[in-house]
C-alpha positions in Angstrom: 80.1 24.8 192.1 82.6 25.3 189.3 84.4 22.0 189.7 83.8 21.1 186.0 85.3 24.2 184.5 88.3 22.3 183.5 86.1 20.1 181.2 84.9 23.2 179.4 88.3 24.4 178.1 87.6 26.6 175.1 90.4 28.1 173.1 88.8 31.5 173.4 90.6 31.4 176.6 92.9 28.7 175.5 95.7 26.8 176.8 98.5 29.1 176.2 101.2 26.6 177.0 101.0 23.5 179.1 102.1 24.4 182.6 101.9 28.1 182.0 98.8 30.2 181.6 95.4 29.2 180.3 91.8 30.2 180.1 89.0 27.8 180.3 85.4 28.4 179.2 82.5 27.1 181.1 79.0 28.6 181.0 75.7 29.5 179.6 74.2 32.9 179.4 71.8 34.5 177.0 72.8 38.0 177.8 75.4 40.1 179.6 73.9 39.1 182.9 71.9 36.0 183.8 70.7 33.7 181.1 69.5 30.3 182.1 68.7 31.1 185.8 72.1 31.2 187.6 73.9 29.6 184.6 76.3 31.4 182.3 78.0 30.2 179.1 80.9 32.7 179.3 82.7 31.8 182.5 86.5 31.8 181.8 88.9 30.4 184.3 92.1 32.4 184.6 94.9 30.8 186.5 98.7 30.6 186.5 100.7 27.5 186.9 103.6 28.7 188.9 106.8 26.6 189.6 106.4 24.0 192.3 106.5 25.4 195.8 105.3 28.8 194.8 101.9 29.9 196.2 99.3 31.7 194.2 96.0 33.4 194.6 92.7 31.6 193.9 91.7 31.5 190.3 89.7 34.2 188.6 86.3 33.3 187.2 86.0 35.9 184.4 82.5 36.7 182.9 83.5 37.2 179.3 80.2 38.4 177.8 79.7 40.9 180.6 82.9 42.6 179.6 82.3 42.5 175.8 78.9 44.1 176.4 80.5 47.0 178.2 83.4 47.4 175.7 81.0 47.1 172.7 82.6 47.7 169.4 86.2 47.6 170.6 85.6 44.6 172.8 87.9 42.1 171.0 90.7 44.6 170.2 90.8 45.7 173.8 92.1 42.4 175.0 93.1 40.3 171.9 95.8 41.1 169.4 95.1 40.5 165.7 97.5 39.2 163.1 97.1 38.6 159.4 95.7 35.2 160.3 93.0 36.7 162.5 92.3 37.3 166.1 94.6 35.7 168.6 92.5 34.3 171.5 95.1 35.0 174.2 95.0 38.0 176.5 97.4 40.6 175.0 99.8 37.9 173.8 100.5 36.6 170.3 102.8 33.9 171.7 102.5 32.4 175.2 104.5 34.1 177.9 105.9 32.9 181.2 103.6 32.8 184.3 105.1 35.9 186.0 104.9 37.9 182.8 101.3 36.7 182.2 100.3 37.8 185.7 101.7 41.3 185.1 99.8 41.4 181.8 96.5 40.6 183.4 96.9 43.0 186.3 98.2 45.8 184.1 95.5 45.3 181.4 92.5 44.7 183.6 93.2 47.2 186.3 94.1 50.0 183.9 90.9 49.5 182.0 88.9 49.5 185.3 90.7 52.8 186.3 89.8 54.4 183.0 86.2 53.3 183.3 86.0 54.7 186.8 87.6 58.0 185.8 84.9 58.3 183.1 82.3 58.2 185.8 81.0 54.7 184.9 80.6 51.6 187.0 83.9 49.9 187.1 85.5 46.7 188.1 87.9 46.1 191.1 91.1 48.1 191.4 94.6 47.1 192.6 93.8 46.8 196.3 90.6 44.7 195.7 92.4 41.4 195.1 89.7 39.2 196.7 87.0 40.7 194.5 88.5 38.8 191.5 90.5 36.1 193.2 87.9 34.0 194.9 86.8 30.4 194.4 83.1 31.0 194.9 80.6 32.5 192.5 76.9 32.9 192.2 77.0 31.6 188.7 77.6 28.0 187.6 78.5 26.7 184.2 75.8 26.1 181.6 78.2 26.0 178.7 77.2 23.5 176.0 78.8 22.4 172.8 77.3 23.9 169.6 76.3 21.3 166.9 76.9 22.7 163.4 73.7 21.2 162.1 72.7 20.7 158.4 70.5 23.8 158.8 73.3 25.9 160.1 75.6 24.6 157.4 73.2 25.3 154.6 72.6 28.9 155.9 76.3 29.5 155.6 76.5 27.8 152.1 73.6 29.9 150.9 75.0 33.2 152.4 76.2 35.8 149.9 78.1 37.4 152.8 80.6 34.6 153.0 83.0 34.9 150.2 85.4 32.3 148.7 89.0 32.1 150.0 90.3 34.3 147.2 88.3 37.2 148.5 86.2 37.5 145.4 83.0 39.5 145.9 81.0 37.0 143.7 81.1 33.3 143.9 82.4 32.3 140.5 81.7 28.6 141.0 78.3 29.1 142.7 79.7 28.2 146.1 81.7 29.5 149.0 83.0 26.2 150.4 86.6 27.4 150.1 85.9 30.1 152.8 86.0 27.4 155.5 87.1 24.1 154.0 90.8 23.8 153.4 93.7 21.3 153.2 97.4 21.8 153.5 99.2 22.1 150.1 102.6 20.5 150.7 104.0 22.0 147.5 102.9 25.5 148.2 103.3 25.0 152.0 100.1 26.8 152.8 96.4 26.1 153.3 94.4 25.7 150.1 91.0 24.7 149.0 90.7 21.2 147.6 87.5 20.9 145.6 85.7 17.6 146.2 87.7 16.8 149.4 85.6 18.9 151.8 85.0 17.2 155.1 84.2 17.9 158.7 86.6 20.3 160.5 87.0 17.6 163.2 88.6 15.2 160.8 91.9 17.2 161.0 91.3 19.4 164.1 91.0 17.1 167.1 90.0 17.8 170.6 93.6 18.7 171.4 96.4 20.2 169.2 98.2 17.5 167.3 101.3 17.1 165.2 100.9 16.0 161.6 104.2 14.5 160.5 103.1 14.3 156.8 102.7 18.1 156.5 105.3 18.8 159.2 103.0 21.1 161.0 101.2 21.4 164.3 97.4 21.2 163.8 95.4 23.4 166.1 92.7 21.9 168.3 89.1 22.2 167.0 88.3 24.8 169.6 91.1 27.1 168.6 90.5 26.5 164.8 86.7 27.1 165.1 87.1 30.3 167.2 89.7 31.8 164.9 87.7 30.9 161.8 84.1 31.3 163.0 84.3 34.0 165.7 86.9 35.8 163.6 84.5 36.0 160.6 81.6 37.0 162.8 83.6 39.9 164.5 84.8 41.1 161.1 81.2 41.4 160.0 80.3 43.2 163.2 83.1 45.7 162.7 81.8 46.3 159.2 78.4 47.0 160.6 77.0 44.1 158.7 74.7 41.2 159.7 76.6 38.2 160.9 76.7 35.4 163.4 77.1 35.5 167.2 80.1 37.2 168.7 79.4 36.4 172.3 79.9 33.1 174.1 76.2 32.8 174.8 75.4 33.2 171.2 76.8 29.8 170.4 77.1 28.0 173.7 73.7 28.8 175.4 70.9 26.4 174.7 68.3 29.2 175.0 70.1 31.3 172.5 70.6 28.5 170.0 66.9 27.7 170.2 66.3 31.1 168.6 68.2 30.1 165.4 66.3 30.0 162.3 65.9 26.4 161.1 65.7 25.6 157.4 63.2 22.8 157.0 63.8 21.9 153.4 67.6 21.6 152.8 68.8 20.9 149.3 71.1 17.9 149.2 74.8 18.9 149.6 76.9 17.6 146.7 80.1 15.9 147.8 80.1 13.3 145.0 78.5 10.9 147.3 76.5 7.9 145.9 72.7 7.5 146.0 73.0 3.8 146.9 75.9 1.7 148.1 76.3 -2.1 148.0 77.8 -3.2 151.3 79.8 -6.3 150.3 83.3 -5.6 151.6 84.4 -9.2 151.7 83.5 -9.9 148.1 85.0 -6.6 146.9 88.2 -7.2 148.7 88.5 -10.7 147.2 87.8 -9.4 143.7 90.5 -6.7 144.2 93.0 -9.3 145.4 92.1 -11.9 142.8 91.3 -14.5 145.5 88.3 -16.6 146.3 86.0 -14.9 148.8 85.8 -16.5 152.2 82.5 -17.2 153.9 80.6 -13.9 153.8 77.1 -12.8 154.8 74.7 -11.6 152.2 75.2 -8.1 151.0 73.2 -5.0 152.0 71.8 -2.4 149.7 72.3 0.8 151.6 70.1 3.8 150.8 72.5 6.7 151.2 70.0 9.4 150.2 67.5 8.5 152.9 70.2 8.2 155.6 71.5 11.6 154.7 68.1 13.0 155.4 67.8 11.2 158.7 71.1 12.3 160.3 72.4 15.6 161.6 75.6 15.6 159.5 77.9 13.3 157.5 80.0 12.9 160.6 77.2 11.0 162.3 78.3 7.9 160.3 81.6 9.0 158.8 83.2 9.8 162.2 86.8 9.9 161.2 86.8 10.7 157.4 84.4 10.6 154.5 86.0 7.3 153.2 83.8 4.2 153.1 83.4 2.3 156.4 85.4 -0.6 155.0 88.4 1.6 154.3 89.1 1.7 158.0 87.1 -1.1 159.4 88.2 -4.3 157.6 86.5 -7.7 158.1 89.5 -8.8 160.3 90.3 -5.5 161.9 93.1 -3.0 161.1 95.2 -0.4 162.9 93.6 2.3 160.9 90.2 1.4 162.3 91.4 0.9 165.8 91.2 -2.8 165.3 87.4 -2.5 165.3 86.2 -5.1 162.8 83.6 -4.2 160.1 81.0 -6.3 161.7 81.5 -4.7 165.1 81.4 -1.2 163.5 78.1 -1.9 161.8 76.4 -3.9 164.6 78.0 -2.5 167.8 75.7 -1.8 170.7 76.1 1.7 172.0 78.5 2.9 169.3 77.2 6.2 167.9 78.2 5.4 164.3 76.9 1.9 164.3 73.9 1.0 162.2 72.2 -1.1 164.8 72.8 1.4 167.6 71.4 4.2 165.5 68.3 2.2 164.7 67.8 1.4 168.4 68.2 5.0 169.3 65.5 5.9 166.7 63.0 3.8 168.6 63.0 6.5 171.3 61.3 8.9 169.0 57.8 9.7 170.4 56.1 8.1 167.4 58.0 4.8 168.0 58.6 4.7 171.8 55.0 4.0 172.7 55.2 0.6 171.2 58.9 -0.3 171.4 59.3 0.6 175.1 56.5 -1.8 176.0 57.9 -4.7 173.9 60.4 -7.3 175.3 63.9 -6.5 174.2 65.5 -8.9 171.8 69.0 -10.1 171.9 71.0 -9.2 168.9 71.4 -12.9 167.9 67.7 -13.3 167.9 67.1 -10.5 165.3 66.4 -11.3 161.6 69.6 -10.6 159.7 67.8 -11.1 156.4 65.9 -7.8 156.9 69.1 -6.0 155.8 71.4 -8.8 154.5 69.2 -9.9 151.6 71.3 -9.9 148.5 72.8 -13.3 147.6 76.6 -13.3 147.0 76.0 -15.4 143.9 74.2 -12.4 142.4 77.1 -10.0 143.2 80.2 -12.1 142.6 80.4 -11.4 138.8 80.2 -7.7 139.6 82.3 -7.5 142.8 85.2 -5.8 141.1 82.9 -3.5 139.0 82.1 -0.3 140.9 79.3 0.6 138.5 77.9 -2.9 138.6 77.7 -2.9 142.4 76.1 0.5 142.4 73.4 -0.7 139.9 72.6 -3.7 142.0 72.2 -1.5 145.1 70.1 1.1 143.2 67.7 -1.6 141.8 67.2 -3.1 145.3 66.6 0.3 146.9 64.1 1.3 144.1 62.1 -1.9 144.7 61.5 -1.3 148.3 58.1 -0.3 149.5 57.6 3.4 150.5 54.3 2.9 152.3 53.6 1.4 155.7 51.4 -1.7 155.4 48.2 -1.7 157.4 45.6 -4.2 158.3 42.4 -3.6 156.4 40.1 -1.3 158.3 37.2 -3.9 158.2 39.5 -6.3 160.1 40.2 -3.8 162.9 37.7 -3.8 165.8 36.4 -0.2 166.3 35.7 -0.6 170.0 37.0 -3.0 172.6 35.3 -3.3 176.0 37.4 -3.5 179.1 35.6 -4.3 182.3 38.2 -5.5 184.7 37.2 -3.1 187.4 33.4 -3.2 187.2 33.0 -3.5 190.9 34.1 0.2 191.1 34.0 1.7 187.6 31.9 1.3 184.5 33.5 -0.6 181.7 35.9 1.2 179.5 35.0 1.6 175.8 38.5 1.6 174.2 38.4 3.4 170.8 40.6 0.6 169.3 40.2 1.6 165.6 40.9 5.2 166.3 44.1 4.4 168.3 45.4 2.1 165.5 44.8 4.8 162.9 46.5 7.4 165.1 49.6 5.2 165.5 49.7 4.6 161.8 49.3 8.3 161.0 52.0 9.3 163.5 54.6 7.3 161.5 53.7 9.1 158.3 56.4 8.5 155.7 58.9 7.2 158.2 61.2 5.3 155.9 62.7 3.2 158.7 59.2 2.1 159.8 58.2 1.3 156.2 61.3 -0.8 155.9 61.2 -2.8 159.1 57.4 -3.1 159.5 57.1 -5.5 156.6 53.7 -7.1 157.6 50.4 -5.3 158.1 50.2 -7.0 161.6 53.6 -5.7 162.7 52.0 -2.6 164.3 49.7 -4.9 166.3 52.8 -6.3 168.1 53.2 -3.0 170.0 50.3 -3.9 172.3 49.9 -7.7 171.6 53.5 -8.1 172.4 53.9 -11.7 173.4 51.6 -13.4 170.9 52.3 -14.3 167.2 51.3 -11.6 164.7 47.6 -12.3 163.9 44.4 -10.6 162.8 42.8 -12.2 165.9 45.4 -12.1 168.7 44.5 -13.6 172.1 42.7 -11.4 174.7 44.9 -9.8 177.3 43.3 -11.9 180.0 44.6 -15.0 178.2 48.0 -14.3 179.6 47.4 -11.8 182.4 45.4 -13.1 185.4 43.0 -11.4 187.8 43.8 -7.8 188.9 46.9 -7.4 191.0 47.8 -11.1 190.7 51.4 -11.4 189.6 51.9 -14.3 187.2 55.0 -16.5 186.4 58.2 -14.7 185.6 56.9 -11.4 187.0 54.0 -11.2 184.6 51.6 -8.5 185.9 48.0 -9.1 186.6 45.3 -8.0 184.2 44.7 -4.6 185.8 48.5 -3.9 186.1 49.0 -4.9 182.5 46.4 -2.5 181.2 47.7 0.4 183.2 51.4 -0.3 182.4 50.6 -0.6 178.7 48.2 2.3 178.3 49.8 4.8 180.7 53.3 3.8 179.6 52.4 4.3 176.0 50.9 7.7 176.7 53.9 8.9 178.6 56.4 7.6 176.0 54.5 9.2 173.1 54.0 12.5 175.0 50.2 12.2 175.2 49.2 14.5 178.0 45.5 13.6 178.3 44.4 11.5 179.9 47.0 11.9 182.6 48.2 8.9 184.7 46.4 10.0 187.8 43.1 11.0 186.1 41.2 7.7 186.6 37.8 9.2 185.7 39.0 10.2 182.3 38.8 6.6 181.3 36.8 5.0 184.1 33.4 6.5 184.7 32.3 5.7 188.4 29.7 3.0 188.7 26.3 4.0 189.7 25.0 2.8 193.0 23.2 -0.5 192.8 24.8 -1.5 189.5 25.5 -5.2 189.0 29.2 -6.1 188.4 29.7 -8.0 185.2 32.3 -10.7 184.3 35.6 -9.6 182.9 35.5 -9.7 179.1 39.0 -8.6 178.3 
């Protein structure tokens, strides 16, 4: 049941030394006991890697939050030493120790605490003779641990907090910000961590999933889990000791989905200033040629990228800038480069399934409920069949004189972005049929009066000010393609029956019959858009039963 604990290694338990002693987190729990059913977010695996040939007891699955709840205020200090750099997330060790010594530390520390608790007349944990109470490979709890995403809302709440002071410890934020409390770089001259204004980036840019060696600074760089626990949990516990309001100090507080759902979400977040542009001209080939003083090779038309609107649509800068806050072309060159893992710029922008790819992100956006109802019903297009000009629409001839001029390129991009429409085009209401009669099953049910006009308006309204929809839905009839999916865009598209035959008669190429087409389209759309009524099995919600003696009519749709 706990086979995936190894995947959840958190440095709150932490790999002490490869081949020696380590903790590993796994879990989900919204309180000291059960959280999400039988899931906990605080399960820590404790095991020793003894020399080959030496036997050992089964691992211990340690319920971390259960212990911190009992120890209360002294919970961290009871088990973890603290240095000037903060809490050390190893059990009673500042530096890793050998397996035998670690085993003695655990037994001595845990059992002595249990004895003291029992002597005080309180419920206690197992004692020295109760080996199998701790050392067993089965548990009634399974891991529900999940990674915490430091969203824009969470980030802004930290930025706006007066409780978080700058790195110099000042009580007031002299520069109006507290970025230095978390963001730092290594100062080679001073040989210490320091704040570099204007160079703030994601923690993950330097702190990787495992500890690394940075030869430039001649230092080992802790893994992101260790760095985040020392910094974040350390700050939270300091606040708790001072009896001040702060962030979570339990595993569940950060790694339990139920607990995270309780976080306050800031809806209107001011734009974070990192000296980023408002609009960017994506014309890497031309810019490289201008910098090298050479003639540009065959290049595609440039793209005016609206940086402001994309900032609003992603969870963090790291969504696109996955390795650093440099421009995409800095790592991903047209021909591929070692710095970018030999992923060419075109691949990086258009890659299918790549999280940071433009095309992949756009495709993922189609799964939003307001989009999925149409896009899931439409035939998928191959990438080579898409219209490149929707994005690549600035002629290189226009750009070439300015290719080496940063301000000139920015001006061209800004002008193009400003000229774009910000409203979704819609067919004039007078050209939209208000009602469409569907009588494909009149032998059993009355004809369906489809509120066509109402449905079109609802789809239009659901998109609201969706900038992506406004950009890609260029024509008023584009929305019509969601249902009228195989016919050219038109104010008077063919009837469904023009392509789909009699009910339950499958056509060429797997084309469903008329009745099947209606149900696949309508029910599929309702499910994809999260429309609960009418439900898929509530036939009478759409189809009133025919009265006895009624005369069937010919199919009109």
